[in-house]
All heavy atoms as an XYZ file, in Angstrom:
890
protein
N       0.753     -1.210      0.012
C      -0.017      0.014      0.029
C       0.831      1.278     -0.022
O       0.438      2.230     -0.578
N       1.956      1.270      0.773
C       2.794      2.488      0.849
C       3.442      2.760     -0.558
O       3.604      3.996     -0.801
C       3.875      2.244      1.936
C       3.229      2.161      3.292
C       4.260      1.790      4.420
O       5.439      1.735      4.063
O       3.835      1.495      5.449
N       3.788      1.760     -1.287
C       4.493      2.032     -2.566
C       3.458      2.696     -3.415
O       3.690      3.678     -4.120
C       4.881      0.749     -3.278
C       5.327      0.870     -4.676
C       6.021      0.068     -2.440
N       2.195      2.254     -3.493
C       1.129      2.845     -4.298
C       0.919      4.288     -3.915
O       0.828      5.294     -4.755
C      -0.228      2.049     -4.275
C      -1.302      2.761     -5.058
C      -1.327      2.562     -6.418
C      -2.251      3.646     -4.489
C      -2.306      3.183     -7.239
C      -3.113      4.225     -5.268
C      -3.193      4.098     -6.614
O      -4.168      4.690     -7.312
N       0.785      4.597     -2.670
C       0.525      5.922     -2.096
C       1.632      6.919     -2.505
O       1.408      8.061     -2.840
C       0.390      5.829     -0.572
C      -0.897      5.070     -0.278
C       0.342      7.244      0.052
C      -1.095      4.697      1.200
N       2.859      6.345     -2.642
C       4.034      7.225     -3.083
C       4.119      7.430     -4.531
O       4.834      8.341     -4.967
C       5.294      6.564     -2.553
N       3.354      6.756     -5.359
C       3.411      6.845     -6.818
C       2.726      8.194     -7.192
O       1.786      8.638     -6.522
C       2.632      5.732     -7.515
C       3.249      4.489     -7.457
S       2.218      3.266     -8.415
C       2.944      1.778     -7.985
N       3.183      8.766     -8.321
C       2.458      9.960     -8.845
C       1.256      9.483     -9.620
O       1.087      8.315     -9.879
C       3.452     10.806     -9.680
C       3.901     10.145    -10.878
O       3.183      9.351    -11.524
N       5.132     10.366    -11.368
N       0.281     10.399     -9.870
C      -0.917     10.097    -10.532
C      -0.828      9.284    -11.862
O      -1.524      8.364    -12.141
C      -1.751     11.282    -10.782
C      -2.292     11.964     -9.540
C      -3.251     11.008     -8.738
O      -4.025     10.351     -9.339
O      -3.189     10.980     -7.540
N       0.196      9.666    -12.647
C       0.418      8.962    -13.905
C       0.730      7.448    -13.732
O       0.170      6.615    -14.444
C       1.570      9.627    -14.685
C       1.876      9.039    -16.028
C       3.081      9.700    -16.822
O       3.280     10.866    -16.488
O       3.701      8.946    -17.477
N       1.493      7.172    -12.729
C       1.863      5.781    -12.487
C       0.668      5.044    -11.867
O       0.391      3.852    -12.090
C       3.042      5.664    -11.547
C       4.358      5.949    -12.347
N       4.986      7.186    -12.221
C       5.046      5.215    -13.145
C       6.059      7.226    -12.997
N       6.052      6.006    -13.623
N      -0.106      5.776    -11.000
C      -1.271      5.121    -10.372
C      -2.276      4.670    -11.457
O      -2.919      3.514    -11.229
C      -1.969      6.118     -9.387
C      -1.173      6.295     -8.154
C      -1.882      7.192     -7.152
N      -1.075      7.555     -6.147
C      -1.413      8.478     -5.146
N      -2.577      9.069     -5.274
N      -0.586      8.756     -4.161
N      -2.541      5.398    -12.467
C      -3.508      5.016    -13.479
C      -3.146      3.709    -14.212
O      -3.917      2.998    -14.580
C      -3.640      6.202    -14.525
C      -4.379      7.354    -13.940
C      -5.743      7.123    -13.474
O      -6.505      6.330    -14.084
O      -6.129      7.642    -12.370
N      -1.883      3.403    -14.213
C      -1.361      2.194    -14.905
C      -1.437      1.007    -13.947
O      -1.358     -0.107    -14.409
C       0.123      2.377    -15.386
C       0.171      3.446    -16.446
C       1.621      3.662    -16.860
C       1.802      4.840    -17.907
N       3.211      5.078    -18.144
N      -1.508      1.282    -12.664
C      -1.463      0.190    -11.649
C      -2.932     -0.228    -11.361
O      -3.797      0.623    -11.026
C      -0.791      0.717    -10.421
C      -0.677     -0.329     -9.312
C       0.324     -1.351     -9.367
C      -1.566     -0.309     -8.227
C       0.462     -2.261     -8.384
C      -1.423     -1.296     -7.248
C      -0.396     -2.211     -7.293
O      -0.233     -3.114     -6.365
N      -3.247     -1.478    -11.537
C      -4.593     -2.068    -11.281
C      -4.453     -3.144    -10.399
O      -3.563     -3.965    -10.317
C      -5.219     -2.541    -12.583
C      -5.401     -1.377    -13.567
S      -6.628     -0.230    -13.196
C      -8.060     -1.314    -13.640
N      -5.540     -3.320     -9.472
C      -5.616     -4.459     -8.604
C      -6.786     -5.317     -9.140
O      -7.949     -4.858     -9.115
C      -5.880     -4.008     -7.194
C      -4.741     -3.149     -6.643
C      -6.054     -5.249     -6.262
C      -4.933     -2.607     -5.275
N      -6.422     -6.566     -9.652
C      -7.503     -7.453    -10.168
C      -7.680     -8.616     -9.276
O      -6.815     -9.082     -8.679
C      -7.028     -7.980    -11.515
C      -6.901     -6.912    -12.557
N      -7.947     -6.499    -13.320
C      -5.776     -6.222    -13.029
C      -7.510     -5.550    -14.185
N      -6.214     -5.378    -13.949
N      -8.911     -9.110     -9.290
C      -9.304    -10.441     -8.615
C     -10.127    -11.239     -9.584
O     -10.947    -10.670    -10.254
C     -10.139    -10.112     -7.357
C      -9.412     -9.265     -6.289
C      -9.455     -7.828     -6.448
C      -8.760     -9.823     -5.331
C      -8.842     -7.080     -5.530
C      -8.071     -8.983     -4.351
C      -8.189     -7.677     -4.429
N      -9.981    -12.581     -9.509
C     -10.910    -13.435    -10.192
C     -12.125    -13.800     -9.247
O     -11.897    -14.165     -8.101
C     -10.228    -14.750    -10.659
O      -9.151    -14.385    -11.522
C     -11.133    -15.672    -11.373
N     -13.298    -13.617     -9.738
C     -14.454    -13.908     -8.907
C     -14.731    -15.379     -8.926
O     -14.921    -15.973     -9.998
C     -15.690    -13.064     -9.396
C     -15.325    -11.650     -9.208
C     -16.937    -13.535     -8.520
C     -16.452    -10.740     -9.695
N     -14.653    -16.057     -7.756
C     -14.747    -17.552     -7.703
C     -16.154    -17.916     -7.094
O     -16.282    -19.155     -6.947
C     -13.617    -18.168     -6.909
C     -12.225    -17.913     -7.602
C     -13.530    -17.623     -5.511
N     -16.965    -17.065     -6.793
C     -18.263    -17.434     -6.262
C     -19.102    -16.271     -5.858
O     -18.614    -15.145     -5.951
N     -20.355    -16.504     -5.418
C     -21.303    -15.521     -4.963
C     -22.021    -16.068     -3.815
O     -22.327    -17.260     -3.740
C     -22.279    -15.121     -6.023
C     -21.696    -14.519     -7.335
C     -22.771    -14.246     -8.378
C     -22.031    -13.623     -9.604
N     -23.054    -13.320    -10.628
N     -22.195    -15.177     -2.830
C     -22.853    -15.624     -1.580
C     -23.980    -14.498     -1.378
O     -23.611    -13.309     -1.229
C     -22.006    -15.776     -0.345
C     -22.789    -16.134      0.881
C     -20.843    -16.810     -0.623
N     -25.192    -14.919     -1.069
C     -26.301    -13.883     -0.878
C     -26.790    -14.112      0.672
O     -26.707    -15.183      1.135
C     -27.398    -14.160     -1.859
C     -27.062    -13.945     -3.222
C     -26.420    -14.924     -3.945
C     -27.214    -12.706     -3.844
C     -26.074    -14.752     -5.275
C     -26.870    -12.495     -5.172
C     -26.260    -13.547     -5.908
O     -25.833    -13.361     -7.167
N     -27.345    -12.972      1.171
C     -27.917    -13.107      2.490
C     -28.955    -14.175      2.569
O     -29.767    -14.293      1.545
C     -28.478    -11.757      2.928
N     -28.940    -14.994      3.521
C     -29.970    -16.137      3.634
C     -29.481    -17.442      2.960
O     -30.069    -18.464      3.241
N     -28.356    -17.436      2.268
C     -27.766    -18.708      1.719
C     -27.390    -19.592      2.842
O     -26.781    -19.194      3.877
C     -26.571    -18.479      0.811
C     -26.935    -17.969     -0.553
O     -28.160    -17.897     -0.872
O     -26.069    -17.600     -1.311
N     -27.649    -20.918      2.730
C     -27.297    -21.846      3.839
C     -26.424    -22.950      3.411
O     -26.165    -23.863      4.112
C     -28.632    -22.304      4.473
C     -29.486    -23.126      3.509
O     -29.036    -23.404      2.367
O     -30.556    -23.465      3.908
N     -26.000    -22.875      2.141
C     -25.088    -23.883      1.573
C     -25.870    -25.086      0.934
O     -25.230    -26.009      0.513
N     -27.166    -25.132      1.026
C     -27.961    -26.131      0.546
C     -28.385    -26.044     -0.913
O     -28.773    -27.042     -1.553
C     -29.203    -26.397      1.407
C     -28.856    -26.609      2.929
C     -28.060    -27.865      3.060
O     -28.383    -28.894      2.442
O     -27.099    -27.874      3.912
N     -28.094    -24.902     -1.482
C     -28.623    -24.660     -2.859
C     -27.815    -25.544     -3.833
O     -26.640    -25.820     -3.700
C     -28.500    -23.212     -3.284
C     -29.545    -22.263     -2.578
C     -29.028    -21.807     -1.243
O     -27.832    -22.148     -0.877
O     -29.755    -21.298     -0.523
N     -28.491    -25.903     -4.991
C     -27.784    -26.646     -6.007
C     -27.196    -25.741     -6.989
O     -26.308    -26.125     -7.786
C     -28.760    -27.598     -6.742
C     -29.284    -28.725     -5.785
C     -28.143    -29.674     -5.355
O     -27.263    -29.894     -6.169
O     -28.183    -30.115     -4.152
N     -27.570    -24.488     -7.031
C     -27.134    -23.453     -7.997
C     -25.571    -23.202     -7.679
O     -25.313    -22.670     -6.714
C     -27.942    -22.161     -7.834
C     -27.596    -21.104     -8.904
O     -26.544    -21.368     -9.555
O     -28.328    -20.181     -8.965
N     -24.802    -23.556     -8.663
C     -23.332    -23.394     -8.429
C     -22.906    -21.920     -8.362
O     -21.780    -21.691     -8.022
C     -22.558    -24.114     -9.640
O     -22.820    -23.445    -10.798
N     -23.764    -20.963     -8.785
C     -23.352    -19.604     -8.739
C     -23.673    -19.045     -7.336
O     -23.214    -17.942     -7.071
C     -24.135    -18.791     -9.716
C     -23.770    -19.149    -11.159
N     -22.547    -18.831    -11.679
C     -24.448    -19.791    -12.080
C     -22.520    -19.255    -12.911
N     -23.615    -19.872    -13.168
N     -24.378    -19.710     -6.452
C     -24.776    -19.231     -5.199
C     -24.307    -20.247     -4.166
O     -24.962    -21.240     -3.806
C     -26.236    -19.098     -5.041
C     -26.720    -17.913     -5.887
C     -28.216    -17.854     -5.756
N     -28.496    -17.455     -4.327
C     -29.670    -17.049     -3.899
N     -30.649    -16.864     -4.749
N     -29.836    -16.790     -2.685
N     -23.032    -20.153     -3.723
C     -22.529    -21.179     -2.781
C     -21.897    -20.578     -1.578
O     -20.822    -19.907     -1.671
C     -21.504    -22.043     -3.566
O     -20.964    -22.998     -2.678
N     -22.388    -20.865     -0.444
C     -21.726    -20.482      0.775
C     -20.434    -21.178      1.081
O     -19.628    -20.863      1.858
C     -22.757    -20.552      2.006
C     -22.285    -19.721      3.186
C     -22.868    -21.935      2.360
C     -23.278    -19.589      4.237
N     -20.351    -22.395      0.335
C     -19.237    -23.229      0.537
C     -18.018    -22.831     -0.243
O     -16.965    -23.571     -0.286
C     -19.604    -24.665      0.248
C     -20.702    -25.151      1.171
O     -20.593    -24.992      2.368
N     -21.688    -25.823      0.651
N     -18.022    -21.664     -0.880
C     -16.876    -21.185     -1.570
C     -15.745    -20.937     -0.551
O     -15.951    -20.427      0.497
C     -17.145    -19.841     -2.329
C     -15.863    -19.151     -2.912
C     -18.175    -20.004     -3.376
N     -14.524    -21.354     -0.869
C     -13.430    -21.105      0.017
C     -12.251    -20.592     -0.732
O     -12.233    -20.670     -1.954
C     -13.006    -22.380      0.756
O     -12.591    -23.341     -0.115
N     -11.400    -19.947     -0.019
C     -10.220    -19.211     -0.633
C      -9.375    -20.266     -1.191
O      -8.779    -21.112     -0.423
C      -9.588    -18.363      0.443
S      -8.287    -17.294     -0.226
N      -9.007    -20.212     -2.451
C      -8.079    -21.193     -3.102
C      -6.702    -21.032     -2.466
O      -6.288    -19.973     -2.145
C      -8.137    -20.899     -4.596
C      -9.367    -20.036     -4.761
C      -9.645    -19.394     -3.566
N      -5.961    -22.101     -2.458
C      -4.610    -22.013     -1.882
C      -3.737    -21.835     -3.050
O      -3.010    -22.756     -3.526
C      -4.318    -23.365     -1.171
C      -3.092    -23.246     -0.227
O      -2.750    -22.117     -0.002
O      -2.560    -24.328      0.016
N      -3.603    -20.582     -3.467
C      -2.748    -20.318     -4.618
C      -2.308    -18.834     -4.539
O      -2.724    -18.086     -3.747
C      -3.434    -20.508     -6.048
O      -4.432    -19.455     -6.158
N      -1.492    -18.410     -5.463
C      -1.049    -17.090     -5.489
C      -1.980    -16.160     -6.282
O      -1.797    -14.935     -6.403
C       0.346    -16.985     -6.112
C       1.424    -17.627     -5.256
O       1.278    -17.611     -4.036
N       2.499    -18.141     -5.932
N      -3.061    -16.770     -6.978
C      -3.983    -15.977     -7.681
C      -4.876    -15.090     -6.724
O      -5.246    -15.598     -5.696
C      -4.870    -16.898     -8.421
C      -5.931    -16.272     -9.261
C      -6.741    -17.191    -10.038
O      -6.741    -18.372     -9.777
N      -7.536    -16.709    -10.972
N      -5.107    -13.849     -7.036
C      -6.058    -13.043     -6.246
C      -7.417    -13.425     -6.551
O      -7.804    -13.370     -7.713
C      -5.767    -11.543     -6.557
C      -4.537    -10.979     -5.977
C      -4.528     -9.539     -6.278
N      -3.324     -8.959     -5.769
C      -2.579     -8.088     -6.463
N      -2.989     -7.619     -7.644
N      -1.401     -7.574     -5.984
N      -8.241    -13.772     -5.596
C      -9.548    -14.185     -5.845
C     -10.514    -13.375     -4.884
O     -10.127    -12.847     -3.898
C      -9.810    -15.687     -5.485
O      -9.462    -15.911     -4.168
C      -8.972    -16.581     -6.434
N     -11.742    -13.282     -5.321
C     -12.806    -12.643     -4.620
C     -14.099    -13.389     -4.701
O     -14.263    -14.159     -5.648
C     -12.939    -11.166     -5.132
N     -14.907    -13.099     -3.786
C     -16.259    -13.692     -3.795
C     -17.255    -12.521     -3.672
O     -17.091    -11.618     -2.913
C     -16.501    -14.647     -2.592
C     -17.980    -15.171     -2.492
C     -15.499    -15.819     -2.662
N     -18.219    -12.509     -4.550
C     -19.350    -11.466     -4.431
C     -20.178    -11.821     -3.234
O     -20.805    -12.951     -3.257
C     -20.115    -11.478     -5.796
C     -21.317    -10.524     -5.706
C     -21.053     -9.153     -5.956
C     -22.548    -10.934     -5.332
C     -22.164     -8.231     -6.003
C     -23.589    -10.037     -5.219
C     -23.400     -8.695     -5.592
O     -24.458     -7.834     -5.591
N     -20.216    -10.887     -2.268
C     -21.002    -11.190     -1.041
C     -21.922    -10.048     -0.805
O     -21.498     -8.825     -0.744
C     -20.049    -11.269      0.110
C     -20.830    -11.490      1.486
C     -19.057    -12.442     -0.028
N     -23.224    -10.318     -0.610
C     -24.220     -9.247     -0.411
C     -24.234     -8.917      1.154
O     -23.775     -9.707      2.020
C     -25.626     -9.619     -0.862
O     -26.012    -10.708     -0.099
C     -25.674     -9.911     -2.287
N     -24.738     -7.782      1.441
C     -24.884     -7.365      2.830
C     -25.703     -8.416      3.613
O     -26.711     -8.776      3.086
C     -25.542     -5.956      2.945
O     -24.765     -5.014      2.263
C     -25.747     -5.495      4.368
N     -25.182     -8.807      4.695
C     -25.926     -9.804      5.586
C     -25.556    -11.193      5.235
O     -25.939    -12.087      5.967
N     -24.675    -11.464      4.192
C     -24.321    -12.850      3.917
C     -23.128    -13.241      4.737
O     -22.420    -12.451      5.244
C     -23.965    -12.954      2.404
N     -22.953    -14.580      4.799
C     -21.785    -15.061      5.582
C     -20.501    -14.990      4.686
O     -20.572    -15.260      3.554
C     -22.043    -16.639      5.856
C     -20.844    -17.228      6.532
C     -23.239    -16.705      6.761
N     -19.383    -14.532      5.248
C     -18.171    -14.425      4.533
C     -17.573    -15.885      4.405
O     -17.436    -16.527      5.480
C     -17.169    -13.562      5.286
C     -17.789    -12.123      5.462
C     -15.938    -13.429      4.544
C     -18.096    -11.353      4.204
N     -17.235    -16.241      3.232
C     -16.660    -17.676      3.048
C     -15.371    -17.868      3.771
O     -14.588    -16.871      3.967
C     -16.505    -17.741      1.474
C     -17.375    -16.661      0.987
C     -17.489    -15.615      1.891
N     -15.063    -19.093      4.136
C     -13.899    -19.473      4.772
C     -12.688    -19.041      3.978
O     -12.609    -19.134      2.781
C     -13.850    -21.058      4.920
O     -15.060    -21.372      5.694
C     -12.636    -21.452      5.639
N     -11.707    -18.449      4.685
C     -10.459    -18.092      4.021
C     -10.422    -16.610      3.657
O      -9.414    -16.109      3.255
N     -11.579    -15.954      3.697
C     -11.644    -14.539      3.357
C     -11.866    -13.730      4.586
O     -12.638    -14.124      5.487
C     -12.781    -14.252      2.284
C     -12.532    -14.849      1.001
C     -12.948    -16.154      0.719
C     -11.770    -14.187     -0.032
C     -12.733    -16.775     -0.572
C     -11.597    -14.782     -1.240
C     -12.000    -16.031     -1.528
O     -11.809    -16.597     -2.740
N     -11.214    -12.543      4.702
C     -11.343    -11.747      5.954
C     -11.404    -10.265      5.657
O     -11.243     -9.466      6.646
C     -10.170    -12.085      6.906
C      -8.831    -11.698      6.280
O      -8.775    -11.135      5.276
O      -7.878    -11.963      7.130
N     -11.556     -9.804      4.458
C     -11.683     -8.412      4.182
C     -12.704     -8.134      3.075
O     -13.043     -9.059      2.328
C     -10.324     -7.929      3.664
N     -13.292     -6.994      3.182
C     -14.364     -6.584      2.201
C     -14.018     -5.293      1.453
O     -13.423     -4.371      2.126
C     -15.672     -6.350      2.967
C     -16.784     -5.691      2.011
C     -16.215     -7.577      3.591
N     -14.171     -5.283      0.182
C     -13.949     -4.072     -0.738
C     -15.381     -3.729     -1.163
O     -16.014     -4.514     -1.775
C     -13.104     -4.391     -1.841
C     -11.627     -4.853     -1.441
C     -12.995     -3.108     -2.728
C     -10.777     -5.294     -2.537
N     -15.856     -2.563     -0.679
C     -17.207     -2.197     -1.125
C     -17.333     -2.184     -2.606
O     -16.438     -1.726     -3.401
C     -17.372     -0.754     -0.604
C     -16.428     -0.684      0.571
C     -15.213     -1.571      0.160
N     -18.527     -2.649     -3.119
C     -18.782     -2.718     -4.531
C     -18.576     -1.417     -5.286
O     -18.223     -1.259     -6.405
C     -20.069     -3.431     -4.823
C     -20.173     -3.895     -6.281
C     -21.296     -2.495     -4.509
C     -21.260     -4.841     -6.553
N     -18.892     -0.314     -4.568
C     -18.791      1.060     -5.154
C     -17.302      1.390     -5.495
O     -17.187      2.295     -6.304
C     -19.281      2.083     -4.112
C     -20.727      2.009     -3.675
C     -20.926      1.028     -2.599
O     -19.987      0.518     -1.911
O     -22.130      0.666     -2.332
N     -16.435      0.624     -4.998
C     -14.974      0.859     -5.284
C     -14.456     -0.043     -6.357
O     -13.239     -0.129     -6.620
C     -14.116      0.663     -4.004
C     -14.489      1.738     -3.017
O     -15.109      2.750     -3.278
O     -14.067      1.507     -1.740
N     -15.333     -0.819     -7.077
C     -14.895     -1.785     -7.920
C     -15.624     -1.741     -9.288
O     -16.641     -1.107     -9.375
C     -15.053     -3.233     -7.387
O     -16.545     -3.496     -7.308
C     -14.385     -3.433     -6.045
N     -15.093     -2.493    -10.271
C     -15.773     -2.643    -11.520
C     -15.639     -4.161    -11.854
O     -14.653     -4.744    -11.582
C     -15.237     -1.821    -12.602
N     -16.682     -4.738    -12.603
C     -16.688     -6.139    -12.893
C     -16.610     -6.252    -14.475
O     -17.189     -5.519    -15.187
C     -17.976     -6.772    -12.453
C     -18.157     -6.606    -10.968
C     -17.985     -8.255    -12.808
C     -17.299     -7.227    -10.033
N     -15.793     -7.216    -14.899
C     -15.695     -7.509    -16.296
C     -15.781     -9.036    -16.507
O     -15.574     -9.735    -15.562
C     -14.494     -7.015    -16.937
O     -13.329     -7.626    -16.307
N     -16.231     -9.471    -17.661
C     -16.317    -10.891    -17.994
C     -15.425    -11.211    -19.123
O     -15.265    -10.411    -20.060
C     -17.689    -11.251    -18.318
O     -18.550    -11.158    -17.292
N     -14.825    -12.484    -19.128
C     -14.036    -12.904    -20.339
C     -14.282    -14.356    -20.469
O     -14.599    -15.098    -19.561
C     -12.619    -12.637    -20.009
N     -14.324    -14.877    -21.686
C     -14.480    -16.317    -22.004
C     -13.099    -16.871    -22.154
O     -12.249    -16.385    -23.069
C     -15.360    -16.446    -23.238
C     -16.819    -16.025    -22.997
O     -17.324    -16.455    -21.907
N     -17.424    -15.396    -23.840
N     -12.853    -17.968    -21.446
C     -11.668    -18.798    -21.629
C     -12.085    -20.251    -21.976
O     -12.505    -20.938    -21.129
C     -10.831    -18.751    -20.392
C     -10.410    -17.360    -19.978
C     -10.961    -16.718    -18.996
C      -9.294    -16.770    -20.618
C     -10.584    -15.445    -18.599
C      -8.831    -15.476    -20.303
C      -9.511    -14.860    -19.289
O      -9.058    -13.609    -18.949
N     -11.996    -20.462    -23.252
C     -12.543    -21.755    -23.688
C     -14.049    -21.886    -23.487
O     -14.842    -20.998    -23.900
N     -14.542    -22.812    -22.748
C     -15.980    -23.020    -22.510
C     -16.479    -22.304    -21.174
O     -17.630    -22.289    -20.833
C     -16.395    -24.464    -22.360
C     -16.227    -25.160    -23.708
O     -16.289    -24.521    -24.716
O     -16.117    -26.403    -23.674
N     -15.483    -21.677    -20.514
C     -15.745    -21.009    -19.243
C     -15.790    -19.599    -19.339
O     -14.923    -18.914    -19.849
C     -14.757    -21.454    -18.156
C     -14.744    -22.947    -18.003
O     -15.799    -23.597    -17.991
N     -13.553    -23.466    -17.688
N     -16.864    -18.968    -18.750
C     -16.900    -17.530    -18.540
C     -16.329    -17.213    -17.214
O     -16.717    -17.709    -16.192
C     -18.317    -16.959    -18.720
C     -18.366    -15.506    -18.578
C     -19.771    -14.856    -18.702
O     -20.697    -15.648    -18.493
O     -19.868    -13.646    -18.688
N     -15.406    -16.282    -17.231
C     -14.740    -15.861    -15.940
C     -15.016    -14.445    -15.741
O     -14.933    -13.588    -16.570
C     -13.208    -16.061    -16.017
O     -12.890    -17.485    -16.293
C     -12.455    -15.697    -14.773
N     -15.478    -14.109    -14.448
C     -15.656    -12.765    -14.046
C     -14.488    -12.326    -13.263
O     -13.933    -13.021    -12.443
C     -17.008    -12.586    -13.290
C     -18.228    -12.739    -14.090
C     -19.407    -12.231    -13.292
O     -19.572    -12.690    -12.168
N     -20.252    -11.444    -13.910
N     -14.114    -11.094    -13.564
C     -12.952    -10.403    -12.880
C     -13.485     -9.202    -12.338
O     -14.313     -8.447    -12.802
C     -11.843    -10.237    -13.737
C     -11.151    -11.545    -14.135
C      -9.981    -11.441    -15.032
N      -9.023    -10.417    -14.639
C      -7.781    -10.686    -14.131
N      -7.434    -11.903    -13.850
N      -6.964     -9.751    -13.841
N     -12.895     -8.775    -11.157
C     -13.183     -7.532    -10.466
C     -11.910     -6.771    -10.422
O     -10.808     -7.389    -10.177
C     -13.734     -7.887     -9.050
C     -13.894     -6.552     -8.232
S     -14.086     -6.897     -6.503
C     -12.348     -7.096     -6.045
N     -11.948     -5.460    -10.608
C     -10.748     -4.658    -10.407
C     -11.155     -3.480     -9.513
O     -12.344     -2.971     -9.656
C     -10.093     -4.276    -11.649
C     -10.726     -3.270    -12.490
N     -11.558     -3.579    -13.399
C     -10.725     -1.873    -12.426
C     -12.072     -2.466    -14.052
N     -11.599     -1.420    -13.416
N     -10.228     -2.965     -8.807
C     -10.509     -1.882     -8.000
C     -10.425     -0.588     -8.901
O      -9.456     -0.492     -9.727
C      -9.434     -1.675     -6.840
C      -9.658     -0.360     -6.034
C      -9.619     -2.961     -5.851
N     -11.361      0.316     -8.858
C     -11.413      1.521     -9.684
C     -10.120      2.308     -9.318
O      -9.790      2.564     -8.185
C     -12.580      2.337     -9.402
C     -13.889      1.551     -9.842
C     -12.504      3.671    -10.132
C     -15.171      2.113     -9.430
N      -9.369      2.734    -10.299
C      -8.096      3.360    -10.050
C      -8.100      4.562     -9.009
O      -7.264      4.681     -8.184
C      -7.599      3.882    -11.452
C      -8.115      2.876    -12.405
C      -9.549      2.533    -11.796
N      -9.140      5.362     -9.103
C      -9.219      6.472     -8.236
C      -9.625      6.092     -6.736
O      -9.474      6.860     -5.900
C     -10.318      7.526     -8.717
O     -11.627      6.869     -8.707
N      -9.928      4.790     -6.589
C     -10.320      4.317     -5.333
C      -9.224      3.404     -4.634
O      -9.360      2.925     -3.535
C     -11.617      3.421     -5.376
C     -12.748      4.194     -5.811
C     -13.307      5.149     -4.859
C     -14.621      5.722     -5.347
N     -15.241      6.508     -4.303
N      -8.062      3.102     -5.417
C      -7.085      2.237     -4.911
C      -6.509      2.720     -3.597
O      -6.414      1.935     -2.598
C      -6.032      2.042     -5.988
C      -6.597      1.173     -7.141
C      -4.778      1.260     -5.354
C      -5.605      0.964     -8.329
N      -6.185      3.945     -3.408
C      -5.562      4.405     -2.180
C      -6.546      4.160     -1.029
O      -6.153      3.653     -0.015
C      -5.285      5.865     -2.273
C      -4.567      6.515     -1.027
C      -4.218      7.925     -1.194
C      -3.597      8.511     -0.020
N      -3.237      9.975     -0.172
N      -7.821      4.525     -1.190
C      -8.802      4.269     -0.139
C      -8.973      2.738      0.215
O      -8.981      2.428      1.373
C     -10.150      4.881     -0.623
O     -11.236      4.401      0.283
N      -8.976      1.971     -0.810
C      -9.107      0.529     -0.591
C      -7.909     -0.037      0.133
O      -7.968     -0.754      1.106
C      -9.379     -0.210     -1.964
C      -9.207     -1.759     -1.744
C     -10.765      0.099     -2.489
N      -6.698      0.417     -0.336
C      -5.500     -0.144      0.402
C      -5.414      0.278      1.909
O      -4.989     -0.431      2.688
C      -4.263      0.404     -0.278
C      -3.996     -0.264     -1.732
C      -2.830      0.424     -2.376
C      -3.757     -1.712     -1.622
N      -6.030      1.468      2.158
C      -6.091      1.943      3.556
C      -7.198      1.261      4.407
O      -6.987      1.254      5.552
C      -6.231      3.427      3.568
C      -4.935      4.148      3.301
O      -3.838      3.689      3.404
N      -5.114      5.306      2.562
N      -8.287      0.810      3.755
C      -9.410      0.296      4.518
C      -9.632     -1.214      4.374
O     -10.279     -1.731      5.238
C     -10.684      1.060      4.088
O     -11.012      0.705      2.781
N      -9.031     -1.892      3.400
C      -9.341     -3.293      3.211
C      -8.437     -4.125      4.132
O      -7.638     -4.829      3.662
C      -9.119     -3.665      1.677
N      -8.598     -3.968      5.419
C      -7.829     -4.705      6.403
C      -8.758     -5.860      6.914
O      -9.935     -5.778      6.782
C      -7.423     -3.836      7.521
C      -6.779     -2.442      7.119
C      -5.318     -2.730      6.669
C      -4.633     -1.397      6.505
N      -4.010     -1.289      5.177
N      -8.103     -6.864      7.506
C      -8.913     -7.977      8.034
C      -9.993     -7.483      8.969
O      -9.758     -6.669      9.822
C      -7.913     -8.773      8.787
C      -6.609     -8.573      8.034
C      -6.653     -7.158      7.618
N     -11.131     -7.944      8.754
C     -12.402     -7.750      9.513
C     -13.010     -6.398      9.355
O     -14.002     -6.065     10.069
C     -12.131     -8.057     10.992
C     -11.686     -9.529     11.258
S     -12.702    -10.803     10.383
C     -14.215    -10.720     11.339
N     -12.433     -5.501      8.477
C     -13.102     -4.202      8.250
C     -14.352     -4.511      7.483
O     -14.309     -5.297      6.454
C     -12.156     -3.311      7.402
O     -10.960     -3.091      8.207
C     -12.738     -1.960      7.115
N     -15.443     -3.877      7.767
C     -16.801     -4.034      7.047
C     -17.434     -5.433      7.414
O     -18.424     -5.769      6.856
C     -16.665     -3.864      5.586
C     -16.174     -2.553      5.124
C     -14.997     -2.412      4.536
C     -16.833     -1.363      5.119
N     -14.868     -1.026      4.280
C     -16.091     -0.316      4.537
C     -18.118     -0.940      5.529
C     -16.394      0.957      4.498
C     -18.494      0.405      5.429
C     -17.610      1.307      4.904
N     -16.789     -6.154      8.280
C     -17.413     -7.477      8.701
C     -17.817     -7.391     10.142
O     -17.137     -7.042     11.043
C     -16.330     -8.614      8.503
C     -15.890     -8.711      7.010
C     -16.899     -9.978      8.993
C     -14.719     -9.643      6.761
N     -19.081     -7.828     10.417
C     -19.521     -7.828     11.736
C     -19.970     -9.183     12.119
O     -20.563     -9.997     11.339
C     -20.792     -6.845     11.812
C     -20.502     -5.453     11.346
C     -19.621     -4.761     12.327
N     -19.252     -3.433     11.911
C     -18.146     -3.051     11.230
N     -17.284     -3.912     10.936
N     -17.988     -1.793     10.833
N     -19.891     -9.573     13.441
C     -20.243    -10.854     13.917
C     -21.866    -10.934     13.876
O     -22.572     -9.966     13.955
C     -19.919    -10.877     15.394
C     -18.833     -9.827     15.518
C     -19.174     -8.770     14.431
N     -22.371    -12.113     13.722
C     -23.830    -12.389     13.645
C     -24.422    -11.889     14.961
O     -23.932    -12.061     16.051
C     -24.127    -13.941     13.520
C     -23.599    -14.432     12.148
C     -25.586    -14.196     13.728
C     -23.704    -15.905     12.050
N     -25.454    -11.025     14.781
C     -26.233    -10.590     15.922
C     -25.732     -9.355     16.576
O     -26.202     -8.908     17.621
N     -24.727     -8.691     16.035
C     -24.065     -7.543     16.636
C     -24.961     -6.286     16.500
O     -24.751     -5.277     17.203
C     -22.707     -7.305     16.168
S     -22.642     -6.590     14.527
N     -25.928     -6.279     15.590
C     -26.660     -5.068     15.327
C     -27.689     -4.822     16.395
O     -28.670     -5.197     16.653
C     -27.357     -5.079     13.925
C     -26.257     -4.987     12.839
O     -25.207     -4.573     13.141
O     -26.643     -5.417     11.714
């Protein structure tokens, strides 16, 4: 984060933070659905690839994930690789500094029943 913050604006525009979306979790999901796009059982892959899970407000955060980037700070794109459509998320360049400062473990995440 400190390296990005020290960059001038020209270099910041060239720097992007990308994630491959590996699943979606909605409030009320209990892991019993057959729909492969809605799975509470998504877990963080054990690799160097940056991954993300689309999680709605009130949904359970999947195992292995501990930070949230608000959707307002991101953009989604799709690409086809063979027979598979892959969705990718990237942090909007003007929001990178804010995201790097706020996307710490457990930020935006609240325990069940804390409200």
